FITIBA-211555 format. One record per residue: residue number from 1; residue in three letters; x, y, z of N, C-alpha, C, O in turn. Coordinates in Angstrom, 2 decimals. Layout:
<sites>
     i    aa       npx       npy       npz      capx      capy      capz       cpx       cpy       cpz       opx       opy       opz
   NUM   ALA         X         Y         Z         X         Y         Z         X         Y         Z         X         Y         Z
...
</sites>
This chain:
<sites>
     i    aa       npx       npy       npz      capx      capy      capz       cpx       cpy       cpz       opx       opy       opz
     1   MET      0.62     -1.64     -0.05      0.24     -0.38     -0.09      0.55      1.34      0.23      0.38      1.71      1.39
     2   PRO      0.97      2.30     -0.71      1.10      3.86     -0.58      0.84      3.93      0.45     -0.31      3.60      0.75
     3   ILE      1.49      4.25      1.19      1.27      5.40      2.33      2.38      6.07      2.35      3.40      5.38      2.27
     4   PHE      2.59      7.95      2.49      3.46      8.57      2.27      4.32      9.33      3.27      5.21      8.58      3.64
     5   GLU      4.36      9.95      3.57      4.69     11.22      4.77      5.05     12.68      4.30      6.22     12.92      4.01
     6   PHE      4.13     13.61      4.22      3.92     14.39      4.43      4.40     15.76      5.72      4.47     15.38      6.89
     7   HIS      4.61     16.77      5.51      4.71     17.82      5.78      3.78     18.96      6.12      3.81     19.80      5.22
     8   CYS      3.16     19.21      6.85      1.87     20.79      6.66      3.03     22.77      6.79      3.12     23.62      7.67
     9   LEU      3.36     22.69      6.06      3.97     24.01      5.44      3.42     25.36      6.35      4.04     26.42      6.39
    10   ASP      2.25     25.13      7.00      1.64     25.85      7.69      1.24     25.74      9.06      1.26     26.71      9.81
    11   CYS      0.93     24.78      9.37      1.34     24.04     10.77      2.07     23.70     11.87      2.09     23.94     13.07
    12   GLY      3.06     22.63     10.51      4.22     21.91     11.25      4.04     20.50     11.51      4.86     19.83     12.14
    13   LYS      2.61     19.89     10.88      3.26     19.07     11.14      2.80     18.07     10.36      1.94     18.23      9.50
    14   ASP      3.61     16.50     10.75      3.92     15.73     10.04      3.63     14.72     10.25      4.18     14.19     11.21
    15   PHE      2.60     13.91      9.44      1.71     12.69      9.27      1.83     11.84      7.82      2.21     12.15      6.69
    16   GLU      1.29     10.59      8.44      1.14      9.54      6.88      0.31      9.56      6.59     -0.57     10.29      7.04
    17   THR      0.19      8.82      5.77     -1.68      9.19      4.95     -1.60      7.84      3.70     -0.51      7.42      3.31
    18   LEU     -2.32      7.53      3.41     -2.72      6.14      2.16     -2.81      7.40      0.88     -3.59      8.35      0.83
    19   VAL     -1.91      7.09      0.10     -2.04      7.90     -1.43     -2.46      6.67     -2.46     -1.63      5.90     -2.94
    20   LEU     -4.04      6.59     -2.73     -4.25      5.67     -4.08     -4.08      5.89     -5.39     -3.79      4.88     -6.04
    21   THR     -4.16      6.85     -5.94     -4.24      7.37     -6.81     -3.88      9.03     -7.22     -4.91      9.60     -7.59
    22   LYS     -2.92      9.71     -7.23     -1.96     10.86     -8.15     -3.63     11.99     -7.72     -3.50     12.73     -6.75
    23   SER     -4.73     12.02     -8.30     -5.89     12.90     -8.34     -6.02     12.58     -6.55     -5.97     13.77     -6.23
    24   ASP     -6.09     12.19     -5.82     -6.59     12.10     -3.95     -5.75     13.47     -4.15     -4.91     14.01     -4.87
    25   GLN     -6.65     13.67     -2.89     -6.94     15.41     -2.23     -5.76     15.08     -1.15     -5.67     13.87     -1.33
    26   ILE     -5.33     15.23     -0.70     -3.96     14.87      0.50     -5.09     17.17      1.21     -5.55     18.22      0.75
    27   ASP     -4.76     16.20      2.82     -4.76     17.60      3.30     -4.18     17.53      4.88     -4.09     16.43      5.41
    28   CYS     -3.79     18.74      5.61     -3.41     18.38      7.06     -4.74     17.67      8.22     -5.96     17.71      8.13
    29   PRO     -4.48     17.49      8.53     -5.34     16.41      9.55     -5.51     17.08     10.75     -6.55     16.93     11.40
    30   LYS     -3.91     18.34     11.42     -4.51     18.75     12.49     -5.43     20.48     11.74     -6.49     20.94     12.17
    31   CYS     -4.78     20.93     10.85     -5.11     22.65     10.00     -5.57     21.96      8.81     -6.50     22.71      8.52
    32   HIS     -5.58     21.29      8.14     -6.63     20.96      7.53     -6.17     21.68      6.29     -7.05     21.68      5.43
    33   SER     -4.58     22.54      5.81     -4.62     22.44      4.95     -4.16     22.01      3.91     -3.64     20.93      4.17
    34   THR     -4.02     22.35      2.44     -2.74     21.58      1.25     -1.55     21.76      1.39     -0.86     20.81      1.75
    35   HIS     -1.20     22.49      1.26     -0.34     23.23      1.15      1.43     22.20      2.31      1.83     22.08      3.47
    36   LEU      1.78     21.82      1.03      2.17     20.08      2.39      3.79     20.40      1.25      4.33     21.13      0.41
    37   GLU      3.88     19.51      1.87      5.89     19.09      1.63      5.87     17.30      1.47      5.19     16.52      2.14
    38   ARG      6.73     17.00      0.47      5.75     15.73      0.59      7.61     15.10      1.05      8.68     15.48      0.56
    39   LEU      7.33     13.92      2.25      8.86     13.90      2.86      9.50     12.49      2.44      8.84     11.50      2.12
    40   MET     10.91     12.58      2.49     11.71     11.41      2.17     11.10     10.18      2.81     12.03      9.78      3.51
    41   SER     10.47      9.65      2.93     10.69      8.66      3.83     11.87      7.22      4.29     12.39      6.62      3.35
    42   SER     12.19      6.78      5.71     13.35      5.21      5.65     13.04      4.79      5.63     12.05      4.74      6.37
    43   CYS     13.40      3.55      4.58     12.48      1.81      4.70     13.30      0.94      5.47     14.50      0.76      5.67
    44   ALA     11.62      0.20      5.99     13.54     -0.99      7.29     13.15     -2.68      6.00     12.41     -3.05      5.09
    45   PHE     13.65     -2.87      6.37     13.46     -4.54      6.19     13.59     -5.05      6.82     14.11     -4.48      7.78
    46   LYS     13.27     -6.65      7.02     13.25     -7.55      8.08     13.75     -8.03      7.75     13.91     -8.27      6.55
    47   SER     14.71     -8.78      9.34     16.04     -9.39      8.27     15.70    -10.65      9.85     16.31    -10.23     10.83
    48   GLY     15.09    -11.65     10.09     15.05    -12.76     11.32     14.22    -12.24     11.41     13.68    -11.70     10.44
    49   SER     13.77    -12.19     12.59     12.67    -12.51     13.67     12.44    -10.60     13.79     11.45    -10.42     14.49
    50   LYS     13.02     -9.29     13.36     13.51     -8.39     13.14     13.43     -7.11     12.07     13.78     -7.15     10.89
    51   PHE     12.80     -5.78     12.94     13.00     -4.80     11.71     13.64     -4.02     11.15     13.03     -3.00     10.84
    52   THR     14.97     -4.11     10.79     16.34     -3.29     10.94     15.39     -1.56     10.16     14.83     -1.72      9.07
    53   SER     15.34     -0.60     10.60     15.75      0.39      9.65     16.63      1.09      8.75     17.31      1.66      9.60
    54   THR     16.82      1.23      8.32     18.03      1.43      6.59     18.21      2.90      7.63     19.21      2.54      8.25
    55   ALA     17.89      4.22      8.16     17.85      4.80      8.75     19.31      4.82      9.42     20.44      5.22      9.13
    56   SER     18.64      4.12     10.50     20.39      4.41     11.57     21.54      3.56     10.71     22.65      4.07     10.83
    57   SER     21.51      2.71     10.11     23.02      3.08      8.96     24.06      3.28      8.63     24.47      2.82      7.57
    58   THR     24.72      3.93      9.31     26.29      5.18      9.09     26.30      4.78      7.53     26.57      5.70      6.76
    59   SER     25.95      3.14      6.81     27.44      3.87      5.40     26.33      3.28      4.02     25.67      2.50      4.71
    60   CYS     25.80      3.16      2.77     25.21      2.10      2.49     25.94      0.90      2.50     26.88      0.86      3.29
    61   THR     25.68     -0.26      1.68     25.82     -1.12      1.54     26.46     -1.71      0.37     26.41     -2.86     -0.06
    62   SER     27.10     -0.66     -0.05     27.25     -0.58     -2.14     29.05      0.39     -1.92     29.98      0.48     -2.72
    63   CYS     28.91      0.91     -0.60     30.76      1.52     -0.59     30.74      1.01      1.05     30.29      0.08      1.70
    64   SER     31.66      2.43      1.30     32.99      2.77      2.04     31.95      4.21      2.90     31.84      4.53      4.09
    65   SER     31.61      4.54      2.15     31.15      5.78      2.97     30.37      5.85      3.81     29.56      5.03      4.22
    66   LYS     30.74      7.58      4.32     30.35      7.40      5.24     29.00      8.40      4.68     28.00      8.59      5.38
    67   SER     29.07      8.64      4.11     27.33      9.17      3.72     26.46      8.96      2.32     26.88      9.40      1.25
    68   CYS     25.72      8.53      2.41     24.82      7.57      0.54     25.21      8.86     -0.21     25.70      8.56     -1.29
    69   SER     25.17     10.29      0.01     25.30     11.67     -1.29     25.86     11.57     -1.73     25.49     11.65     -2.90
    70   THR     28.28     11.15     -1.48     29.13     10.31     -2.32     28.43     10.08     -2.46     27.60     10.96     -2.67
    71   CYS     28.00      8.61     -2.51     28.15      7.73     -3.85     27.19      7.58     -5.20     27.55      6.79     -6.08
    72   HIS     26.36      8.09     -5.31     25.39      8.76     -6.99     25.95      9.73     -6.99     25.72     10.57     -7.87
</sites>
């Protein structure tokens, strides 16, 4: 399911919502503003019986750099 994270530029609330189509009207659940910014979500993967967030990693798996912005 496509769940996206947003930040309301009017009241500052961060929230997640299900977006089924590009034409879905998304508004802030706190102030109902449509002045939103879509956030980059960190993903998680299942390793054994635990979920591990990729955001907690200090480097990516394709190199030894401390910042993934240097890879691409």
